[in-house]
C-alpha positions, -999 to 999 in steps of 0.1 A, spaced: -447 -464 -194 -457 -436 -171 -442 -433 -136 -468 -411 -120 -452 -413 -86 -419 -397 -97 -406 -365 -80 -413 -345 -112 -451 -349 -109 -453 -338 -73 -466 -302 -68 -440 -278 -54 -448 -257 -24 -453 -220 -30 -424 -196 -27 -421 -180 7 -436 -145 10 -410 -117 7 -399 -104 41 -409 -69 51 -381 -43 57 -371 -36 92 -393 -10 110 -365 15 111 -361 16 73 -399 18 67 -402 46 92 -374 66 76 -391 67 42 -425 77 56 -415 104 81 -435 135 77 -423 170 73 -445 200 82 -450 225 54 -474 255 50 -494 261 19 -492 298 12 -513 298 -20 -545 318 -22 -569 291 -35 -578 256 -23 -558 229 -41 -557 192 -44 -522 178 -51 -509 142 -55 -475 135 -41 -452 125 -70 -433 98 -50 -458 87 -24 -489 90 -45 -507 105 -14 -534 131 -21 -531 164 -3 -562 186 0 -549 221 8 -566 253 18 -549 287 21 -526 289 51 -529 252 59 -502 233 78 -495 201 59 -478 170 71 -461 158 39 -444 125 33 -406 132 34 -402 118 -1 -427 144 -16 -411 174 1 -384 184 -25 -411 188 -52 -433 209 -29 -405 231 -19 -395 237 -55 -428 257 -57 -431 291 -41 -465 280 -28 -449 260 1 -426 268 30 -411 245 55 -421 249 91 -399 224 110 -363 230 118 -347 199 103 -328 199 70 
C-alpha cells in the first residue's frame, strides 16, 4: 500500500546559493597594475589567469589584472609603471 503523504515523497527545497566572498578579497584579486607595452606592432593578448582580452598598440599604458602581470612581465615587451612590488 502506498503512503503518498510520507516525508519521502515531499519535494525538498533547493540548496541555498553559495555566498559571495567579502568585498576585500574580491578586490584584492582584481586590482589592476599599470604596464606599458613597448612592442612595435599592435597586439591582442588574452590574460592567462583572468581571461581578459587586452588590445595593445605600441607605447600603450595598460591596466592589467594583477593576476596576469607575472606572465606579461616575463616578456620583454612589457614594463611596469607603478611603484608597487
